[in-house]
N, C-alpha and C positions, 0 to 999 in steps of 0.2 A: 216567433217561429220556433218550432222544436229544433234542438240541436242534437248532436250525436248521442249524448247520454239518454235523453228522453226517447229517441228512436230506438236505441238499444234495449231499453227497458220494455218497450212494446214488442220488439223482436223476440226477446226471451219469453214473453208471455205467449206469443203465437207459437213458438217452438214447443212450449209445454202443452197448450190447449188445442192447437189446430193441426200440427204436423201429422201426416199419415191419415188424415180424414178425407173422405170422398164427398164431394158436393152433390146433392140431389136436387136442390132448388135454389134459384137466385131471383130475388125481387129487386128491381131497380125502381126506386120510389121517387127519384128526382133526376131529370136528364143531365143537369150540370155535374152530377157525381160521376158520370162516365163521359164527359165531354172530351177527355184525352183519348178516348177509344172511338176513332172516327166512324166506325160502322154502327155505332149507337147501342142503346141499352138492350134491345132484343138480341143482337148478335153477341154482345158481351155475355148475357145470361145463357144463351144456347151453347156457346163455346166452353163455358165454364162447367156446365152441368155434366156430371159423370167423371170429372177430373179429380185426381188425388193430389193433395198438397204435400210437397216435400218440406224439409226444414226451412223456416224463414231465414232470409239472408239480409245483410245490410252492408252498404258502403257509404261511409259518411252519414249524411242525413237521409239517405235513400233506403227504402225498405221494400222488399219484394218476397213473394211466395212462388217458388218454382212449381210448375205442374209436372208430375211424374211422366216420363217417357214422351214428352211433347216438344221439348226445346223452346217452350214459352213460359212466361211468368206473369203473375199479377203484380203490377207495381202499385204501391200505395203512396199517394200524394197526400200528406197530412195537412199541408197548407197552414192557414192561421189557426184553425180550430178543429181539424179532423181528428176523430177518435176511432180506433178499431177496438171494439168491445166484445168480449165473450160473455154472453148473457144466457140465463135459463130460457128455454123456449117459451115458457109461459109468462115471462117478465113483461110488464107493460112496455109498449113502444116508446122510445125517447121522442121528444118533441121534434127533434131535427134528424130523425132516422132517414138515411138516404139509400142504403143498400142493405139487404139481408141475405145471408147465405145459410142454408140448412144442410145437414149432413146425414149420411145413411146409417149411423150407428145409434147406440142407445145411451150416449153420454148425456143427452138431455139439454145440450147447449147449442147455440148458434152464434155465428159471427156477424156483427153489425158494424156498418160504417155510419158514424154519426158526425154531422158537420153543420154547425150553426151558421157559419158565414159562407158556405158553399164554395170556398176557394180550393178545396182538396178534391180527391176522387180516387177511383180505381181504374186501371186500364190494363189490357193484355198486350204483351210485346214479345217479339222473338228475342232469343238470347244470343249474346256474342259467344265466341268459342271459350271465353273466360267464364261464362255463366252469368253475365250481367244482362239485364234488359237493354236492348240496343240503344235506347234513347239516353242512357247514362253511361255509355261506353267510354266517354271522355273524362269521367270523374276520377280524380286521383284516389289512391288509397288513403285511409285515415290513419292517424297516429297510433291507434290501438290495434291496427291490423298487424299480425305477425310478420307480414311480408313488406311492411312499410320500409323504404330505403332511407335511412337517416342521412347517409352521406350525400345521396342525390338531392335530398331536400335542402341540406345546408348549401350545397353548390348552387342550386337553382335560386335559393333565397338571395344570395349575394349577387347573382347575375341580373336579378330583376331590378328595373329602374322604377321603384315604387317605394311606398312606405310600409312599415311593418304590419300595421293592422290590415291594410288592404291586402297584403300578401297572405295573412292568416285566413282571410275570408275568401281567397281565391280557390274555388273548389277544384280547379285543374292543377293546383300546386299541392294542396293538402285539403282533404275533405273533412267535413263534420264539424269544423269550428265556426261558430256564429258569433254574434255580437256579445252575448253574455260571457262566454268562456274565453273569448279573445281579451276582453277587458280584465278578466280575472287572471289569466296567464301573464298579461303584460304587467299588472300590478305586482304579481309575485316576482317577476323578472326585473322590476324597477325600470321598465322601458316605456317611454312615451309612445303613444300610438302613431305619431307622425315622424318618428325617426326613420331615416332612409335605410332600406335593407342593405345597401352597399356598405354601410358603416359597421355592420355587425361582424365581429370576429367569429372565428369558428367556435371558441369556447362559449361566447355569448349565445350563438345560435343553438348550441347543444343544450345550454341551460334553459333557454326559452322552450325548446321542444320538450324537455323534461317537465317543465311547469304545465305545459299544455296537457300532457299525459296525466300529471298528478291531479289537476283540477277536474279533468273528465272522470278519472277513476273515483275521486271523492264524490262527485255528483252521482255516479252510477251506484255507489254504495248506499245512497239514501233515496234512490228512485228518480233522480233528475231534479230539475228546477221547475217549480209551479208558482206562478203569480196569480192564477185564477183557476177556476174549476175546469178549464178547457184542456189543461195538460195532465193527462191521466194515463195509467197503464191499462191493460186489457181488462182488468177487474174494476176499473173506475177509480183507482186510488191515485192521489196526487203525490208528487215528489216533494222533498223537503230541503233541497240544497240551498234554496233562497235564504234560509236561516243562517247559512255559513258564508254568504258572499262577502268579499272584502272590498270590491270596487263597484260593481254594477248596481245602480239604483240607490247609491249612498251619497248623493249630492248634499253638501254642507255637513255631513256627519264626519266625526274625527277618523282620520286614517288609523287603521288598526296597528300600524307600525310606528308612526311618528306623532300622531295626534293632530296633524294639520287638516283643516276641513277639506273634504273631497270636492272635486269640481266636476261639472258636466259641461260638455261642449257638443254643439250640433255637428254631426259628421255623416256625410253621405245619406241624408234623410233619416238618420238614426241619431243616437247619442253615444258619446264616449265618456266614460267615468274614469278619473285618474286622480292621483295625489300630486299636487303641484310641487311638492318638495321631494318626494321619493322618485317621481317620474318627470324629471325636468325636460321641457321641450327642447328640441334641437334649436340652434341659434337662428336658423332661417325662419322658424315659426314661433319663436319666443315672443 
């Protein structure tokens, strides 16, 4: 699943290539692509026609395009394989093209939603007073948000009766962190994923938050992490942060810090990668 850096790369592309443009035509080519819009594809297309996009916004892993002067937004669910691509109007259709948006200008490009596995989609939603689509009003700010409250996060972290990786993936506590970047930040912090949050001191919480930001900024600098062709920006280019990973996907490879073989453990239907020497498990889970 795409995490904050991948979604931010797409958002920046939409800001450059789509903001300020007015929609003239919408083609919904697969009903599952608008299944989160209960009124269906025809209603989605009719309501979007003639609307002008404002600058794309993001909170955590969630991406949306506000519609000017309407109080509504188009929320993009990228799911497992969703791509928002800006393509020349005469470019051949992608095999898994689901939605096409054309514009009223002479730029010669259109916005396409492509989704091989059809888990993603687009939908229209009313906005909260804060400007978020109402269905994601409960999502916390992400660590790259200028208004993220470090003190509130540290306090909430210690008060949670959970473990550190579960807390990092809790989108109501801190948004945008997924499995890959959680493992990377924990490796940098020398923290085991099962360590109880109540045992974290304020300095350790501050250090962890700093590493979360560092790893996300490093990923943003190279366009995110791409393990296959499904993770691309609006121009169809993959990110390259996977070449710099210290933990995720490195089972049995030497730890970049101490040389101990990295381990992988099944965790909540996913995998956690860690160094057994640098990230010693708490005694209860040793």
